[in-house]
mmCIF file of the N, C-alpha and C atoms, coordinates in Angstrom:
data_MODEL
# 
_entry.id   MODEL 
# 
loop_
_atom_site.group_PDB 
_atom_site.id 
_atom_site.type_symbol 
_atom_site.label_atom_id 
_atom_site.label_alt_id 
_atom_site.label_comp_id 
_atom_site.label_asym_id 
_atom_site.label_entity_id 
_atom_site.label_seq_id 
_atom_site.pdbx_PDB_ins_code 
_atom_site.Cartn_x 
_atom_site.Cartn_y 
_atom_site.Cartn_z 
_atom_site.occupancy 
_atom_site.B_iso_or_equiv 
_atom_site.pdbx_formal_charge 
_atom_site.auth_seq_id 
_atom_site.auth_comp_id 
_atom_site.auth_asym_id 
_atom_site.auth_atom_id 
_atom_site.pdbx_PDB_model_num 
ATOM 1   N N  . MET A 1 1  ? -59.535 -216.978 89.850 1.00 0.00 ? 1  MET A N  1 
ATOM 2   C CA . MET A 1 1  ? -58.198 -216.931 89.503 1.00 0.00 ? 1  MET A CA 1 
ATOM 3   C C  . MET A 1 1  ? -58.296 -217.709 88.130 1.00 0.00 ? 1  MET A C  1 
ATOM 4   N N  . THR A 1 2  ? -57.206 -216.342 87.513 1.00 0.00 ? 2  THR A N  1 
ATOM 5   C CA . THR A 1 2  ? -56.779 -216.791 86.160 1.00 0.00 ? 2  THR A CA 1 
ATOM 6   C C  . THR A 1 2  ? -56.233 -217.803 85.628 1.00 0.00 ? 2  THR A C  1 
ATOM 7   N N  . LYS A 1 3  ? -56.840 -218.805 84.425 1.00 0.00 ? 3  LYS A N  1 
ATOM 8   C CA . LYS A 1 3  ? -56.421 -220.027 84.352 1.00 0.00 ? 3  LYS A CA 1 
ATOM 9   C C  . LYS A 1 3  ? -54.945 -219.202 82.967 1.00 0.00 ? 3  LYS A C  1 
ATOM 10  N N  . PRO A 1 4  ? -54.027 -220.322 83.168 1.00 0.00 ? 4  PRO A N  1 
ATOM 11  C CA . PRO A 1 4  ? -52.551 -219.866 82.812 1.00 0.00 ? 4  PRO A CA 1 
ATOM 12  C C  . PRO A 1 4  ? -52.301 -219.151 81.261 1.00 0.00 ? 4  PRO A C  1 
ATOM 13  N N  . PHE A 1 5  ? -53.622 -219.256 80.418 1.00 0.00 ? 5  PHE A N  1 
ATOM 14  C CA . PHE A 1 5  ? -53.026 -218.799 79.674 1.00 0.00 ? 5  PHE A CA 1 
ATOM 15  C C  . PHE A 1 5  ? -54.277 -217.482 78.948 1.00 0.00 ? 5  PHE A C  1 
ATOM 16  N N  . GLU A 1 6  ? -55.050 -217.699 79.885 1.00 0.00 ? 6  GLU A N  1 
ATOM 17  C CA . GLU A 1 6  ? -55.987 -216.229 79.463 1.00 0.00 ? 6  GLU A CA 1 
ATOM 18  C C  . GLU A 1 6  ? -55.294 -215.207 79.675 1.00 0.00 ? 6  GLU A C  1 
ATOM 19  N N  . VAL A 1 7  ? -54.997 -214.847 80.003 1.00 0.00 ? 7  VAL A N  1 
ATOM 20  C CA . VAL A 1 7  ? -53.621 -213.425 80.517 1.00 0.00 ? 7  VAL A CA 1 
ATOM 21  C C  . VAL A 1 7  ? -52.903 -213.501 78.624 1.00 0.00 ? 7  VAL A C  1 
ATOM 22  N N  . CYS A 1 8  ? -52.963 -213.877 77.978 1.00 0.00 ? 8  CYS A N  1 
ATOM 23  C CA . CYS A 1 8  ? -51.891 -214.268 76.960 1.00 0.00 ? 8  CYS A CA 1 
ATOM 24  C C  . CYS A 1 8  ? -53.331 -213.938 75.758 1.00 0.00 ? 8  CYS A C  1 
ATOM 25  N N  . ARG A 1 9  ? -54.803 -214.177 76.377 1.00 0.00 ? 9  ARG A N  1 
ATOM 26  C CA . ARG A 1 9  ? -55.672 -213.395 74.656 1.00 0.00 ? 9  ARG A CA 1 
ATOM 27  C C  . ARG A 1 9  ? -56.202 -212.246 74.639 1.00 0.00 ? 9  ARG A C  1 
ATOM 28  N N  . VAL A 1 10 ? -56.219 -211.899 73.570 1.00 0.00 ? 10 VAL A N  1 
ATOM 29  C CA . VAL A 1 10 ? -56.478 -210.166 73.441 1.00 0.00 ? 10 VAL A CA 1 
ATOM 30  C C  . VAL A 1 10 ? -57.395 -209.927 72.697 1.00 0.00 ? 10 VAL A C  1 
ATOM 31  N N  . ARG A 1 11 ? -58.869 -209.331 72.762 1.00 0.00 ? 11 ARG A N  1 
ATOM 32  C CA . ARG A 1 11 ? -59.479 -210.055 70.945 1.00 0.00 ? 11 ARG A CA 1 
ATOM 33  C C  . ARG A 1 11 ? -59.302 -208.708 70.362 1.00 0.00 ? 11 ARG A C  1 
ATOM 34  N N  . LEU A 1 12 ? -60.176 -209.051 68.910 1.00 0.00 ? 12 LEU A N  1 
ATOM 35  C CA . LEU A 1 12 ? -59.748 -208.042 68.024 1.00 0.00 ? 12 LEU A CA 1 
ATOM 36  C C  . LEU A 1 12 ? -60.467 -207.091 67.953 1.00 0.00 ? 12 LEU A C  1 
ATOM 37  N N  . GLY A 1 13 ? -60.449 -205.884 67.982 1.00 0.00 ? 13 GLY A N  1 
ATOM 38  C CA . GLY A 1 13 ? -60.403 -204.675 67.648 1.00 0.00 ? 13 GLY A CA 1 
ATOM 39  C C  . GLY A 1 13 ? -60.001 -204.082 69.028 1.00 0.00 ? 13 GLY A C  1 
ATOM 40  N N  . SER A 1 14 ? -58.750 -204.780 69.972 1.00 0.00 ? 14 SER A N  1 
ATOM 41  C CA . SER A 1 14 ? -58.817 -203.904 71.001 1.00 0.00 ? 14 SER A CA 1 
ATOM 42  C C  . SER A 1 14 ? -58.040 -203.255 71.275 1.00 0.00 ? 14 SER A C  1 
ATOM 43  N N  . PRO A 1 15 ? -57.657 -201.924 71.331 1.00 0.00 ? 15 PRO A N  1 
ATOM 44  C CA . PRO A 1 15 ? -56.321 -200.855 71.353 1.00 0.00 ? 15 PRO A CA 1 
ATOM 45  C C  . PRO A 1 15 ? -55.610 -201.832 71.972 1.00 0.00 ? 15 PRO A C  1 
ATOM 46  N N  . LEU A 1 16 ? -53.910 -201.152 71.300 1.00 0.00 ? 16 LEU A N  1 
ATOM 47  C CA . LEU A 1 16 ? -52.825 -202.098 71.088 1.00 0.00 ? 16 LEU A CA 1 
ATOM 48  C C  . LEU A 1 16 ? -51.941 -201.628 72.573 1.00 0.00 ? 16 LEU A C  1 
ATOM 49  N N  . GLN A 1 17 ? -52.726 -200.681 73.201 1.00 0.00 ? 17 GLN A N  1 
ATOM 50  C CA . GLN A 1 17 ? -52.449 -200.478 75.035 1.00 0.00 ? 17 GLN A CA 1 
ATOM 51  C C  . GLN A 1 17 ? -53.046 -202.026 75.706 1.00 0.00 ? 17 GLN A C  1 
ATOM 52  N N  . GLN A 1 18 ? -53.927 -202.592 75.289 1.00 0.00 ? 18 GLN A N  1 
ATOM 53  C CA . GLN A 1 18 ? -54.264 -204.178 75.519 1.00 0.00 ? 18 GLN A CA 1 
ATOM 54  C C  . GLN A 1 18 ? -53.453 -204.485 75.708 1.00 0.00 ? 18 GLN A C  1 
ATOM 55  N N  . ALA A 1 19 ? -53.162 -204.752 74.269 1.00 0.00 ? 19 ALA A N  1 
ATOM 56  C CA . ALA A 1 19 ? -52.564 -205.816 74.005 1.00 0.00 ? 19 ALA A CA 1 
ATOM 57  C C  . ALA A 1 19 ? -50.662 -205.879 73.640 1.00 0.00 ? 19 ALA A C  1 
ATOM 58  N N  . LEU A 1 20 ? -50.502 -204.390 74.829 1.00 0.00 ? 20 LEU A N  1 
ATOM 59  C CA . LEU A 1 20 ? -49.451 -204.401 75.122 1.00 0.00 ? 20 LEU A CA 1 
ATOM 60  C C  . LEU A 1 20 ? -49.138 -204.586 77.038 1.00 0.00 ? 20 LEU A C  1 
ATOM 61  N N  . GLN A 1 21 ? -50.431 -204.637 76.642 1.00 0.00 ? 21 GLN A N  1 
ATOM 62  C CA . GLN A 1 21 ? -50.574 -205.195 79.356 1.00 0.00 ? 21 GLN A CA 1 
ATOM 63  C C  . GLN A 1 21 ? -50.551 -206.854 78.431 1.00 0.00 ? 21 GLN A C  1 
ATOM 64  N N  . SER A 1 22 ? -51.144 -206.965 77.899 1.00 0.00 ? 22 SER A N  1 
ATOM 65  C CA . SER A 1 22 ? -50.714 -208.238 77.997 1.00 0.00 ? 22 SER A CA 1 
ATOM 66  C C  . SER A 1 22 ? -49.953 -209.502 77.585 1.00 0.00 ? 22 SER A C  1 
ATOM 67  N N  . LEU A 1 23 ? -48.806 -208.222 76.384 1.00 0.00 ? 23 LEU A N  1 
ATOM 68  C CA . LEU A 1 23 ? -47.729 -208.630 76.605 1.00 0.00 ? 23 LEU A CA 1 
ATOM 69  C C  . LEU A 1 23 ? -46.762 -209.200 77.663 1.00 0.00 ? 23 LEU A C  1 
ATOM 70  N N  . ASP A 1 24 ? -47.254 -207.809 78.786 1.00 0.00 ? 24 ASP A N  1 
ATOM 71  C CA . ASP A 1 24 ? -46.071 -207.762 79.814 1.00 0.00 ? 24 ASP A CA 1 
ATOM 72  C C  . ASP A 1 24 ? -46.731 -208.477 81.108 1.00 0.00 ? 24 ASP A C  1 
ATOM 73  N N  . ASP A 1 25 ? -48.391 -208.472 80.826 1.00 0.00 ? 25 ASP A N  1 
ATOM 74  C CA . ASP A 1 25 ? -48.725 -209.272 82.252 1.00 0.00 ? 25 ASP A CA 1 
ATOM 75  C C  . ASP A 1 25 ? -48.460 -210.843 81.930 1.00 0.00 ? 25 ASP A C  1 
ATOM 76  N N  . SER A 1 26 ? -48.149 -211.401 81.350 1.00 0.00 ? 26 SER A N  1 
ATOM 77  C CA . SER A 1 26 ? -48.068 -213.164 80.058 1.00 0.00 ? 26 SER A CA 1 
ATOM 78  C C  . SER A 1 26 ? -46.261 -214.057 80.607 1.00 0.00 ? 26 SER A C  1 
ATOM 79  N N  . ALA A 1 27 ? -45.895 -212.593 80.136 1.00 0.00 ? 27 ALA A N  1 
ATOM 80  C CA . ALA A 1 27 ? -44.177 -212.387 79.753 1.00 0.00 ? 27 ALA A CA 1 
ATOM 81  C C  . ALA A 1 27 ? -44.010 -213.600 79.133 1.00 0.00 ? 27 ALA A C  1 
ATOM 82  N N  . LEU A 1 28 ? -44.449 -214.366 78.124 1.00 0.00 ? 28 LEU A N  1 
ATOM 83  C CA . LEU A 1 28 ? -44.835 -214.978 77.319 1.00 0.00 ? 28 LEU A CA 1 
ATOM 84  C C  . LEU A 1 28 ? -44.015 -214.608 76.019 1.00 0.00 ? 28 LEU A C  1 
ATOM 85  N N  . GLY A 1 29 ? -44.241 -213.315 76.224 1.00 0.00 ? 29 GLY A N  1 
ATOM 86  C CA . GLY A 1 29 ? -43.498 -212.535 74.616 1.00 0.00 ? 29 GLY A CA 1 
ATOM 87  C C  . GLY A 1 29 ? -44.502 -212.572 73.252 1.00 0.00 ? 29 GLY A C  1 
ATOM 88  N N  . ILE A 1 30 ? -45.801 -213.744 73.185 1.00 0.00 ? 30 ILE A N  1 
ATOM 89  C CA . ILE A 1 30 ? -46.593 -213.554 72.301 1.00 0.00 ? 30 ILE A CA 1 
ATOM 90  C C  . ILE A 1 30 ? -48.235 -212.749 73.372 1.00 0.00 ? 30 ILE A C  1 
ATOM 91  N N  . VAL A 1 31 ? -49.537 -212.773 72.337 1.00 0.00 ? 31 VAL A N  1 
ATOM 92  C CA . VAL A 1 31 ? -50.435 -212.590 72.926 1.00 0.00 ? 31 VAL A CA 1 
ATOM 93  C C  . VAL A 1 31 ? -50.505 -213.344 71.490 1.00 0.00 ? 31 VAL A C  1 
ATOM 94  N N  . VAL A 1 32 ? -51.814 -213.726 71.737 1.00 0.00 ? 32 VAL A N  1 
ATOM 95  C CA . VAL A 1 32 ? -53.433 -214.399 70.565 1.00 0.00 ? 32 VAL A CA 1 
ATOM 96  C C  . VAL A 1 32 ? -54.571 -213.874 70.360 1.00 0.00 ? 32 VAL A C  1 
ATOM 97  N N  . VAL A 1 33 ? -54.686 -213.397 69.373 1.00 0.00 ? 33 VAL A N  1 
ATOM 98  C CA . VAL A 1 33 ? -55.687 -212.725 69.104 1.00 0.00 ? 33 VAL A CA 1 
ATOM 99  C C  . VAL A 1 33 ? -56.647 -212.882 68.342 1.00 0.00 ? 33 VAL A C  1 
ATOM 100 N N  . GLU A 1 34 ? -57.793 -212.481 69.328 1.00 0.00 ? 34 GLU A N  1 
ATOM 101 C CA . GLU A 1 34 ? -59.640 -213.046 68.636 1.00 0.00 ? 34 GLU A CA 1 
ATOM 102 C C  . GLU A 1 34 ? -59.993 -212.718 68.353 1.00 0.00 ? 34 GLU A C  1 
ATOM 103 N N  . GLU A 1 35 ? -61.619 -213.597 67.822 1.00 0.00 ? 35 GLU A N  1 
ATOM 104 C CA . GLU A 1 35 ? -62.792 -212.953 67.192 1.00 0.00 ? 35 GLU A CA 1 
ATOM 105 C C  . GLU A 1 35 ? -63.600 -212.433 68.595 1.00 0.00 ? 35 GLU A C  1 
ATOM 106 N N  . PRO A 1 36 ? -64.188 -212.276 68.649 1.00 0.00 ? 36 PRO A N  1 
ATOM 107 C CA . PRO A 1 36 ? -65.115 -211.934 70.245 1.00 0.00 ? 36 PRO A CA 1 
ATOM 108 C C  . PRO A 1 36 ? -65.877 -213.237 70.462 1.00 0.00 ? 36 PRO A C  1 
ATOM 109 N N  . SER A 1 37 ? -65.496 -214.799 68.854 1.00 0.00 ? 37 SER A N  1 
ATOM 110 C CA . SER A 1 37 ? -66.265 -215.783 68.968 1.00 0.00 ? 37 SER A CA 1 
ATOM 111 C C  . SER A 1 37 ? -65.678 -217.004 69.533 1.00 0.00 ? 37 SER A C  1 
ATOM 112 N N  . GLY A 1 38 ? -64.504 -216.240 69.829 1.00 0.00 ? 38 GLY A N  1 
ATOM 113 C CA . GLY A 1 38 ? -62.972 -216.702 70.759 1.00 0.00 ? 38 GLY A CA 1 
ATOM 114 C C  . GLY A 1 38 ? -62.418 -217.722 69.079 1.00 0.00 ? 38 GLY A C  1 
ATOM 115 N N  . ARG A 1 39 ? -62.090 -217.567 68.307 1.00 0.00 ? 39 ARG A N  1 
ATOM 116 C CA . ARG A 1 39 ? -61.440 -217.821 67.133 1.00 0.00 ? 39 ARG A CA 1 
ATOM 117 C C  . ARG A 1 39 ? -60.062 -217.167 67.242 1.00 0.00 ? 39 ARG A C  1 
ATOM 118 N N  . VAL A 1 40 ? -59.412 -218.327 66.796 1.00 0.00 ? 40 VAL A N  1 
ATOM 119 C CA . VAL A 1 40 ? -57.853 -217.042 66.687 1.00 0.00 ? 40 VAL A CA 1 
ATOM 120 C C  . VAL A 1 40 ? -57.634 -216.607 64.991 1.00 0.00 ? 40 VAL A C  1 
ATOM 121 N N  . VAL A 1 41 ? -57.743 -215.785 65.390 1.00 0.00 ? 41 VAL A N  1 
ATOM 122 C CA . VAL A 1 41 ? -57.033 -215.216 64.382 1.00 0.00 ? 41 VAL A CA 1 
ATOM 123 C C  . VAL A 1 41 ? -55.883 -214.145 64.290 1.00 0.00 ? 41 VAL A C  1 
ATOM 124 N N  . GLY A 1 42 ? -54.929 -214.916 64.681 1.00 0.00 ? 42 GLY A N  1 
ATOM 125 C CA . GLY A 1 42 ? -53.794 -214.661 64.246 1.00 0.00 ? 42 GLY A CA 1 
ATOM 126 C C  . GLY A 1 42 ? -52.722 -214.618 66.435 1.00 0.00 ? 42 GLY A C  1 
ATOM 127 N N  . THR A 1 43 ? -51.488 -214.121 65.870 1.00 0.00 ? 43 THR A N  1 
ATOM 128 C CA . THR A 1 43 ? -50.660 -214.071 67.345 1.00 0.00 ? 43 THR A CA 1 
ATOM 129 C C  . THR A 1 43 ? -49.955 -212.683 67.056 1.00 0.00 ? 43 THR A C  1 
ATOM 130 N N  . LEU A 1 44 ? -49.449 -211.456 67.614 1.00 0.00 ? 44 LEU A N  1 
ATOM 131 C CA . LEU A 1 44 ? -48.826 -210.306 68.210 1.00 0.00 ? 44 LEU A CA 1 
ATOM 132 C C  . LEU A 1 44 ? -47.748 -210.264 69.130 1.00 0.00 ? 44 LEU A C  1 
ATOM 133 N N  . THR A 1 45 ? -46.698 -210.290 68.285 1.00 0.00 ? 45 THR A N  1 
ATOM 134 C CA . THR A 1 45 ? -45.607 -210.546 69.248 1.00 0.00 ? 45 THR A CA 1 
ATOM 135 C C  . THR A 1 45 ? -44.437 -208.847 70.043 1.00 0.00 ? 45 THR A C  1 
ATOM 136 N N  . ASP A 1 46 ? -44.121 -208.346 70.816 1.00 0.00 ? 46 ASP A N  1 
ATOM 137 C CA . ASP A 1 46 ? -43.376 -207.438 70.721 1.00 0.00 ? 46 ASP A CA 1 
ATOM 138 C C  . ASP A 1 46 ? -43.179 -206.653 69.489 1.00 0.00 ? 46 ASP A C  1 
ATOM 139 N N  . GLY A 1 47 ? -41.989 -207.598 68.975 1.00 0.00 ? 47 GLY A N  1 
ATOM 140 C CA . GLY A 1 47 ? -41.753 -207.048 67.775 1.00 0.00 ? 47 GLY A CA 1 
ATOM 141 C C  . GLY A 1 47 ? -42.468 -206.198 66.020 1.00 0.00 ? 47 GLY A C  1 
ATOM 142 N N  . ASP A 1 48 ? -44.402 -206.628 66.832 1.00 0.00 ? 48 ASP A N  1 
ATOM 143 C CA . ASP A 1 48 ? -45.154 -206.552 66.274 1.00 0.00 ? 48 ASP A CA 1 
ATOM 144 C C  . ASP A 1 48 ? -45.286 -205.158 66.429 1.00 0.00 ? 48 ASP A C  1 
ATOM 145 N N  . VAL A 1 49 ? -45.364 -205.398 68.007 1.00 0.00 ? 49 VAL A N  1 
ATOM 146 C CA . VAL A 1 49 ? -45.965 -204.033 68.252 1.00 0.00 ? 49 VAL A CA 1 
ATOM 147 C C  . VAL A 1 49 ? -44.999 -202.879 67.570 1.00 0.00 ? 49 VAL A C  1 
ATOM 148 N N  . ARG A 1 50 ? -43.817 -202.895 68.040 1.00 0.00 ? 50 ARG A N  1 
ATOM 149 C CA . ARG A 1 50 ? -42.152 -201.920 67.379 1.00 0.00 ? 50 ARG A CA 1 
ATOM 150 C C  . ARG A 1 50 ? -42.608 -201.492 65.929 1.00 0.00 ? 50 ARG A C  1 
ATOM 151 N N  . ARG A 1 51 ? -42.778 -202.799 65.172 1.00 0.00 ? 51 ARG A N  1 
ATOM 152 C CA . ARG A 1 51 ? -43.268 -202.617 63.494 1.00 0.00 ? 51 ARG A CA 1 
ATOM 153 C C  . ARG A 1 51 ? -44.079 -200.992 63.654 1.00 0.00 ? 51 ARG A C  1 
ATOM 154 N N  . ALA A 1 52 ? -45.155 -201.441 64.380 1.00 0.00 ? 52 ALA A N  1 
ATOM 155 C CA . ALA A 1 52 ? -46.532 -200.964 64.200 1.00 0.00 ? 52 ALA A CA 1 
ATOM 156 C C  . ALA A 1 52 ? -46.103 -199.624 64.713 1.00 0.00 ? 52 ALA A C  1 
ATOM 157 N N  . PHE A 1 53 ? -45.503 -199.224 65.524 1.00 0.00 ? 53 PHE A N  1 
ATOM 158 C CA . PHE A 1 53 ? -45.391 -198.018 66.235 1.00 0.00 ? 53 PHE A CA 1 
ATOM 159 C C  . PHE A 1 53 ? -44.658 -197.433 65.003 1.00 0.00 ? 53 PHE A C  1 
ATOM 160 N N  . LEU A 1 54 ? -43.443 -197.947 64.254 1.00 0.00 ? 54 LEU A N  1 
ATOM 161 C CA . LEU A 1 54 ? -42.815 -197.236 63.953 1.00 0.00 ? 54 LEU A CA 1 
ATOM 162 C C  . LEU A 1 54 ? -43.508 -196.754 62.164 1.00 0.00 ? 54 LEU A C  1 
ATOM 163 N N  . LYS A 1 55 ? -44.644 -197.260 62.129 1.00 0.00 ? 55 LYS A N  1 
ATOM 164 C CA . LYS A 1 55 ? -45.121 -197.264 60.953 1.00 0.00 ? 55 LYS A CA 1 
ATOM 165 C C  . LYS A 1 55 ? -46.705 -195.789 61.226 1.00 0.00 ? 55 LYS A C  1 
ATOM 166 N N  . GLY A 1 56 ? -46.440 -195.581 62.104 1.00 0.00 ? 56 GLY A N  1 
ATOM 167 C CA . GLY A 1 56 ? -47.333 -194.526 63.237 1.00 0.00 ? 56 GLY A CA 1 
ATOM 168 C C  . GLY A 1 56 ? -48.394 -194.958 64.049 1.00 0.00 ? 56 GLY A C  1 
ATOM 169 N N  . ALA A 1 57 ? -48.404 -196.473 64.430 1.00 0.00 ? 57 ALA A N  1 
ATOM 170 C CA . ALA A 1 57 ? -49.482 -196.780 65.360 1.00 0.00 ? 57 ALA A CA 1 
ATOM 171 C C  . ALA A 1 57 ? -49.414 -195.791 66.952 1.00 0.00 ? 57 ALA A C  1 
ATOM 172 N N  . THR A 1 58 ? -50.466 -195.368 67.560 1.00 0.00 ? 58 THR A N  1 
ATOM 173 C CA . THR A 1 58 ? -50.429 -195.510 68.796 1.00 0.00 ? 58 THR A CA 1 
ATOM 174 C C  . THR A 1 58 ? -51.311 -195.683 69.125 1.00 0.00 ? 58 THR A C  1 
ATOM 175 N N  . MET A 1 59 ? -50.772 -196.112 71.399 1.00 0.00 ? 59 MET A N  1 
ATOM 176 C CA . MET A 1 59 ? -51.304 -197.036 72.096 1.00 0.00 ? 59 MET A CA 1 
ATOM 177 C C  . MET A 1 59 ? -53.410 -197.076 71.728 1.00 0.00 ? 59 MET A C  1 
ATOM 178 N N  . ALA A 1 60 ? -53.622 -196.258 71.390 1.00 0.00 ? 60 ALA A N  1 
ATOM 179 C CA . ALA A 1 60 ? -54.916 -196.617 71.076 1.00 0.00 ? 60 ALA A CA 1 
ATOM 180 C C  . ALA A 1 60 ? -56.057 -196.949 69.463 1.00 0.00 ? 60 ALA A C  1 
ATOM 181 N N  . THR A 1 61 ? -54.046 -197.657 68.490 1.00 0.00 ? 61 THR A N  1 
ATOM 182 C CA . THR A 1 61 ? -54.716 -198.635 67.666 1.00 0.00 ? 61 THR A CA 1 
ATOM 183 C C  . THR A 1 61 ? -55.766 -199.469 67.869 1.00 0.00 ? 61 THR A C  1 
ATOM 184 N N  . PRO A 1 62 ? -56.348 -199.896 66.844 1.00 0.00 ? 62 PRO A N  1 
ATOM 185 C CA . PRO A 1 62 ? -57.261 -201.211 67.091 1.00 0.00 ? 62 PRO A CA 1 
ATOM 186 C C  . PRO A 1 62 ? -56.783 -202.119 66.580 1.00 0.00 ? 62 PRO A C  1 
ATOM 187 N N  . LEU A 1 63 ? -56.629 -203.727 66.938 1.00 0.00 ? 63 LEU A N  1 
ATOM 188 C CA . LEU A 1 63 ? -55.848 -204.768 66.373 1.00 0.00 ? 63 LEU A CA 1 
ATOM 189 C C  . LEU A 1 63 ? -56.616 -205.123 65.109 1.00 0.00 ? 63 LEU A C  1 
ATOM 190 N N  . ASP A 1 64 ? -56.557 -204.592 63.861 1.00 0.00 ? 64 ASP A N  1 
ATOM 191 C CA . ASP A 1 64 ? -57.576 -205.335 63.987 1.00 0.00 ? 64 ASP A CA 1 
ATOM 192 C C  . ASP A 1 64 ? -56.249 -205.140 62.077 1.00 0.00 ? 64 ASP A C  1 
# 
């Protein structure tokens, strides 16, 4: 069983596609971006993703 907020966490360096999937799965409208150690380094919203696409990001663009 997945813990309630596990689905809204994504690792730094993961592709944008994974963050979009987490946004969709969580339905919270936000994901927490973490280092491999688990330290939180930021958050990502659907608005951040749209702005990234407008600047030329692709689904394979890493989160960093």
